[in-house]
N, C-alpha and C positions, 0 to 999 in steps of 0.2 A: 513500595512506590505511593507515592502522595498525590492527594487529587487535585489537582488545578483548578480557582473557582476566583472568577470576574465579577464585579459590582455591578449593576447597571441603577445608577440612581442613587441620589442623596436627599433626599428631600421630606424624611423624616426620621425624627432620632432615633426612633426604635431599630433601625436599622444599622446603627454602631456597636450596639448589643450582639448580634450577629457579628460585625467584623472583626470584634476584638477574640468574639470564641473562636473563630477561623484562624489570628495570629496564635493562639495560646496550642490550637488542635495539630498534635503531630501528625498525622495523617493529609493536614493539607496543608495547601500553598497557596500564598495570594496570588493571581496571574493576571488581574487591573481592575481600574476603577474607572468608571465611564459615566460621566454627568453633561447630561444633553446642553443644559441650564446652568450653568454655573452659577450665575449671578443669582439664581432664585432659588441654589441648593444652601445645605448645612454645612457644605463644606468649610464655611471659612471659624466654625466652630469647631472644628477637628485638624488645625494644622499638620497634623500628624500622620493625615492622610493624604498621599501623592494621586493627584489626577491623573490619570495615562491616558484616556480616552475622550474624548467630546461627541461621538458618534455609534450608537450600537450597532447597527449593522454594520458599520467597518471593524469593530472591534471584534466581533463575532467572528469576521472572515480573516482579522490579523493575529488574536490572541488565542494560543495555545491553551485551551480551560473545558472542564469536564462540567463543570457547572454555573449555571450564572444564578446570584443573590439579586434579589430587585428589592429596593426600597424609593422606588420615584412614585411619583401623588397616586392618589389610589386609580383613577380613569384610565391610568395611564399601563398599571400595570400587568394589565390583561395582554394586551396587542403584545409585549417584551417579550410573556410567556410561551405566547404563542412563536413568536419569533426565533426564539432562545430552543423550542422543542424541535420546528423546524430543520435549525442547524443541527439537533442531536444531542444537543445539553440535557441535562439535568437542570433544576429550576427549584430555586428554594425562595421565599417571598417571606417577606412583611404582612399579616394580615392587616386587609383584604388581599388575596389570591388576584382577584379582577369585581368589575363592579356591573358586571350584566350576565344573563345567565346565557346569549348569543356564546361571548367570549366564551364560558365554559364549558359547553357545546363544543367549542373545535378546540378546546385544551385538554377533554375528554377523547375525544378522537384521534389525536394525536397521539396521546399515552399508549392508547388501543395499540396503535399500529407500530410500537416502538419499542425498546428498553429504557425508556426515558422516567424518571420518576419524578416526585411533586413532592416538594414538603412545604410546609407554614411555620412561622415561627408562633406556636401556642405554648404560651411559657405558663400557662397553669398547671397542665401535668407534670411541672415541676417542683413544684410547692410541696413541700413536705407535709403538709398536716394535712392537703387534700389528698393526697394518698392514703392516709390514714382513715381520713373519711371513706375513702372507696373500698377499703377494705374490712368495716363498719359494714359498711351496706351490700358488701359482694358474701359478706361471711353469713347473712341473715340476723346478725345483732337486732335489726328495726324492723324485721319483717316483712312483709309487703310495704313495698314502696307505696306513699298514696298521694304526697302534696307537697311539691317542690316551691318554694320563693328564693330569689335572689334579685341582688342589686350588683351594676356594674357601674355607679355612677362615678363620673370623674368631673373633675375639675377642668372649664374650658381655658382658665386663662389664656385669652386670646391674644394680649399682648404677646405672648411667646409661641404662639401654635405658626406653627407655617399658613403663609398668605393664603395657598392655593385652599384651605379648608374652605374659603369664603369666597369663590371663584364658582361660578357656575360651572357645572359638569364637569368638575374635578373631584370633588369627595364621595358621591355616590348615595350617603344617606346615612344618619349615625348606630342604625342597626345594623347595618353589614358593616361598619366601623369597629364599633367597639362588640357587640352580641356575639361575634364571631367564637370569640373565647368560650362563651358557656357553648355555645351551640355544638363545637367539638368535648366539650367536657361533658353534659349531661350524659352520652351514652356510656363516656370511660369510665365516669361516678355507679353508672345504676345496671349498667350492662343492657338496657333497654333505649330502644330508637324512640326518637320522633315522631308520631305518628300523623298529627295533623295541627294546624295551625288555625287555633278558635278565634282569633283575634289579633290585629297589631294598628300601634299609629303610633304615626311620627308630627310634632309639632312644636312651633316656636315658645318658647317660655322663658327664654332669658334673656337673647339675645338679638334685641330688636332693630342692631343696627346693622343685619343682612337679612333679606327676604329670601335668600335659596339656601340658607342653613336652618334645619331644624334641629335644634338641641335639648328636644325631649324626646325621650323613644320608650313605648311600652309595650309587650303583648302577651301573648297566653297560648298555651300549648297543651297537648295530650301527650303522654307516651303511650308505648303500645300497651301496658297493663292499664290504662284508662288514667294512671296519674296525670294529675294535674299541676301546670306547671305556670308561676306568673314571674316573668321579669320584666326588669327596669334598667335601660342603660344609657338614662341620662347624663345630660352633662350638666349636672345641678349641684355638685359638691362645690362651696365653697374655694374659690381662690386661696384663700387664705390658708385654708388648712390643707387645700393639694391632695395628696392620696394617701393621708393620715387615717384618716376617718375607717371605722368598722365598717362601713357601709362598703368600701371599695373590695368590690368580689368577695361578697358575706352570700353565702348559702344556708336555709333553713331546711331542713329535710326531714318529711314526718312518714314513719312507718306505724304499721299496725302494732307497734311493740316499744314504740317510743319516737324521738326526734333528735337530731345532730344538728349545731350551729358552727359553723365556720368562716372566717376570713383569711384574708393576703395579709391584717395587721399583726394577729395573735399567734403564737407556737401550739397551741392548744385544741383540739375538737372538745367542743362541752358537749355531752350524751345524757338525755335523760332520758332513762329507762322504764317500762312500768314495772321492774321488780325493783325499784330504785327509790328514796325519798329525795335525795339528794343530787348534788349535778357529776357530773363524771366527767373531769378533766382527763383528756385522752391521748397522751403524748405522741410526737410526731416521729416516724419512723429514723433511725441512726445512718441509715442508709437512703437518702432520695432517690427518687426513682426517676429514668432515663430522660433527658434534655430533649428537645424536638432535634437539634441537630445530629444526634448521635443517633437518633432512631433513624431521621431521615439516609443516615450514612450508612447503617447497617439493612435500611431497605433497599439504598440503591445495592449492597455488596447481597442482597437476598437472602438476609436474615428474617428471622420471624420477631415484629417488632409490635405494641399497641398502633402506632402510630404510623398510617401506610399512606401510601398514594391511592390508594380507596377512600381510606378514613378521609385525608387530605378535601380531596372532590367531593363526596358527599357531605361534609359541613358547609365548605363552602355554599353549595345547591343549596342545602335547607336555608342557610343565612341569607342569599339571596330571593329567596321566593319567600320569606314571613318578609325581607324587605319593599318586593315588588302588592305581596298585600297591603302594606303601611301607605304606598305611594298612591295605591289606587282607591284606598280610604280619602 
């Protein structure tokens, strides 16, 4: 029996990848597409997507569905998730799931009092060479992990960004926007949880035309074993190059027995080990790891997966806490 899924909000292009996955999935059926502000949505860029509803609460009442997929502007997502959970629906969202800790508290309480599951579009887990890096770390090739540096620098491409990015109260912060991927994947890669945020900062470095949008963001963390983490998730990549730079989700990870570097642009993980004088290119796995949608569906089914509701909520909380520290600073 197929699970029915309804989409709420077409305000960021990320949601299109989930929409396409749903259409291709044999176990899912598209039930509805709701957009309460069609004029400001991205529906015009996907004429194949048929709008069925313009009121979210009416869609919940009138459309038969098991799952609600959320792609509205960031600050609206938390309220949509809460209303969907109250209606007994599972929720999967583009990141970030929400923009406030108060919303997350309510989402967690609703999950605890129901059988509902929450998923998030954490796509880095399904990058093949990231899974290779995880195996190298988890099998002890690097020894004890001591330091991590990563960059998730994006191009701003303001002309093609949704206008709501630059409207007060709708974005929620660059750390919560971009760093959520890294905050999710660090424990998955290393087996270590994030213990403490040492420092966090956001500021306006490039986009001088908008006072409410800080486009630069950096932070420092420590993991369970004392490993230090330095991250930069700024909108600092040149628009002309886009997402093709090797610094787009590049990770450098050091251990007592060597280090590795890998990113989204290269197929191989580069390993520099203490018992070798040359770089060792490590090819990716032939079989890619499970993606976020399959993990979510298996979590609903009660199967054992790495990316569970608890992991999604924990990653969301940690990211929001780092964003809060940066905002207070």
